[in-house]
Short mmCIF file of the C-alpha atoms (twelve columns), coordinates in Angstrom:
data_MODEL
# 
_entry.id   MODEL 
# 
loop_
_atom_site.group_PDB 
_atom_site.id 
_atom_site.type_symbol 
_atom_site.label_atom_id 
_atom_site.label_alt_id 
_atom_site.label_comp_id 
_atom_site.label_asym_id 
_atom_site.label_seq_id 
_atom_site.Cartn_x 
_atom_site.Cartn_y 
_atom_site.Cartn_z 
_atom_site.pdbx_PDB_model_num 
ATOM 1  C CA . UNK A 1  -35.971 16.164 -21.512 1 
ATOM 2  C CA . UNK A 2  -37.596 13.555 -19.437 1 
ATOM 3  C CA . UNK A 3  -35.896 12.871 -16.009 1 
ATOM 4  C CA . UNK A 4  -37.276 10.201 -13.753 1 
ATOM 5  C CA . UNK A 5  -36.411 8.436  -10.414 1 
ATOM 6  C CA . UNK A 6  -37.119 4.796  -9.642  1 
ATOM 7  C CA . UNK A 7  -36.846 3.131  -6.237  1 
ATOM 8  C CA . UNK A 8  -35.997 -0.219 -7.895  1 
ATOM 9  C CA . UNK A 9  -35.864 -2.260 -4.586  1 
ATOM 10 C CA . UNK A 10 -33.348 -4.859 -5.976  1 
ATOM 11 C CA . UNK A 11 -32.242 -4.065 -9.535  1 
ATOM 12 C CA . UNK A 12 -31.646 -7.705 -10.623 1 
ATOM 13 C CA . UNK A 13 -34.985 -9.046 -9.273  1 
ATOM 14 C CA . UNK A 14 -36.874 -6.272 -11.039 1 
ATOM 15 C CA . UNK A 15 -34.814 -6.003 -14.058 1 
ATOM 16 C CA . UNK A 16 -37.461 -7.145 -16.470 1 
ATOM 17 C CA . UNK A 17 -39.854 -4.423 -15.019 1 
ATOM 18 C CA . UNK A 18 -37.027 -1.905 -15.399 1 
ATOM 19 C CA . UNK A 19 -36.407 -2.826 -19.062 1 
ATOM 20 C CA . UNK A 20 -39.992 -2.796 -19.978 1 
ATOM 21 C CA . UNK A 21 -40.354 0.690  -18.471 1 
ATOM 22 C CA . UNK A 22 -37.312 2.101  -20.131 1 
ATOM 23 C CA . UNK A 23 -38.631 0.850  -23.524 1 
ATOM 24 C CA . UNK A 24 -42.053 2.341  -23.037 1 
ATOM 25 C CA . UNK A 25 -41.384 5.549  -20.987 1 
ATOM 26 C CA . UNK A 26 -38.051 6.402  -22.915 1 
ATOM 27 C CA . UNK A 27 -36.708 8.684  -20.161 1 
ATOM 28 C CA . UNK A 28 -33.612 10.567 -20.997 1 
ATOM 29 C CA . UNK A 29 -32.088 10.292 -17.411 1 
ATOM 30 C CA . UNK A 30 -32.932 7.911  -14.650 1 
ATOM 31 C CA . UNK A 31 -31.881 7.777  -11.029 1 
ATOM 32 C CA . UNK A 32 -32.209 4.356  -9.376  1 
ATOM 33 C CA . UNK A 33 -32.230 3.820  -5.590  1 
ATOM 34 C CA . UNK A 34 -31.951 0.547  -3.465  1 
ATOM 35 C CA . UNK A 35 -30.094 -1.318 -5.953  1 
ATOM 36 C CA . UNK A 36 -29.418 -4.068 -3.397  1 
ATOM 37 C CA . UNK A 37 -26.453 -5.362 -5.482  1 
ATOM 38 C CA . UNK A 38 -22.797 -5.144 -5.378  1 
ATOM 39 C CA . UNK A 39 -20.894 -3.283 -8.045  1 
ATOM 40 C CA . UNK A 40 -20.044 -6.537 -9.846  1 
ATOM 41 C CA . UNK A 41 -23.690 -7.738 -9.647  1 
ATOM 42 C CA . UNK A 42 -25.002 -4.520 -11.416 1 
ATOM 43 C CA . UNK A 43 -26.647 -5.580 -14.780 1 
ATOM 44 C CA . UNK A 44 -24.678 -3.250 -16.995 1 
ATOM 45 C CA . UNK A 45 -24.873 -5.385 -20.150 1 
ATOM 46 C CA . UNK A 46 -28.719 -5.510 -20.029 1 
ATOM 47 C CA . UNK A 47 -29.014 -1.902 -19.510 1 
ATOM 48 C CA . UNK A 48 -26.590 -1.063 -22.314 1 
ATOM 49 C CA . UNK A 49 -28.573 -3.318 -24.608 1 
ATOM 50 C CA . UNK A 50 -31.566 -1.296 -23.746 1 
ATOM 51 C CA . UNK A 51 -29.801 1.758  -25.014 1 
ATOM 52 C CA . UNK A 52 -28.600 3.379  -21.654 1 
ATOM 53 C CA . UNK A 53 -25.213 4.093  -20.378 1 
ATOM 54 C CA . UNK A 54 -24.828 3.875  -16.558 1 
ATOM 55 C CA . UNK A 55 -22.781 4.810  -13.568 1 
ATOM 56 C CA . UNK A 56 -23.431 3.241  -10.216 1 
ATOM 57 C CA . UNK A 57 -22.305 2.617  -6.665  1 
ATOM 58 C CA . UNK A 58 -23.543 -0.686 -5.519  1 
ATOM 59 C CA . UNK A 59 -23.977 -2.121 -2.201  1 
ATOM 60 C CA . UNK A 60 -25.129 -5.587 -1.225  1 
ATOM 61 C CA . UNK A 61 -27.890 -4.768 1.251   1 
ATOM 62 C CA . UNK A 62 -30.311 -1.871 1.453   1 
ATOM 63 C CA . UNK A 63 -28.496 0.748  -0.479  1 
ATOM 64 C CA . UNK A 64 -26.944 1.236  -3.947  1 
ATOM 65 C CA . UNK A 65 -27.685 3.900  -6.512  1 
ATOM 66 C CA . UNK A 66 -27.261 4.424  -10.207 1 
ATOM 67 C CA . UNK A 67 -27.779 6.916  -12.969 1 
ATOM 68 C CA . UNK A 68 -28.776 5.935  -16.457 1 
ATOM 69 C CA . UNK A 69 -28.585 8.096  -19.517 1 
ATOM 70 C CA . UNK A 70 -30.259 7.253  -22.762 1 
ATOM 71 C CA . UNK A 71 -27.900 7.038  -25.801 1 
ATOM 72 C CA . UNK A 72 -25.017 8.481  -23.612 1 
ATOM 73 C CA . UNK A 73 -22.407 7.439  -21.181 1 
ATOM 74 C CA . UNK A 74 -22.613 9.564  -17.983 1 
ATOM 75 C CA . UNK A 75 -19.361 10.301 -16.247 1 
ATOM 76 C CA . UNK A 76 -19.180 9.557  -12.581 1 
ATOM 77 C CA . UNK A 77 -18.204 12.718 -10.658 1 
ATOM 78 C CA . UNK A 78 -18.871 11.900 -6.929  1 
ATOM 79 C CA . UNK A 79 -19.911 8.960  -4.809  1 
ATOM 80 C CA . UNK A 80 -20.393 10.474 -1.373  1 
ATOM 81 C CA . UNK A 81 -22.417 13.399 0.017   1 
ATOM 82 C CA . UNK A 82 -19.957 16.013 0.934   1 
ATOM 83 C CA . UNK A 83 -19.428 16.725 4.472   1 
ATOM 84 C CA . UNK A 84 -19.607 13.243 6.018   1 
ATOM 85 C CA . UNK A 85 -16.507 11.332 5.553   1 
ATOM 86 C CA . UNK A 86 -17.695 8.733  7.921   1 
ATOM 87 C CA . UNK A 87 -20.700 7.741  5.805   1 
ATOM 88 C CA . UNK A 88 -19.719 4.626  3.687   1 
ATOM 89 C CA . UNK A 89 -23.363 3.662  2.633   1 
ATOM 90 C CA . UNK A 90 -23.968 3.740  -1.102  1 
ATOM 91 C CA . UNK A 91 -26.747 6.304  -1.064  1 
ATOM 92 C CA . UNK A 92 -25.378 9.115  -3.312  1 
ATOM 93 C CA . UNK A 93 -23.675 9.723  -6.754  1 
ATOM 94 C CA . UNK A 94 -23.244 12.547 -9.071  1 
ATOM 95 C CA . UNK A 95 -22.750 12.325 -12.860 1 
ATOM 96 C CA . UNK A 96 -22.255 14.616 -15.728 1 
# 
């Protein structure tokens, strides 16, 4: 199993790079950081067309995270790091 992490630094601006990399590297699971996109702006259709299911927690500015799974649909489990209820930044998710 190939697991990778990618600080995408704006998922929509770097979507062509991400799609090329997914096609060539074929990771099974990918964690993305710094989406810099709201939930509605996440490029779900393009990622699904590339063969990946995704869960994400978007945020317009510096944060936002996603988990992609090749040929699978991850199930979102948690969207905040336990122990800090005041933290509303989109910097953490868990998926099964």
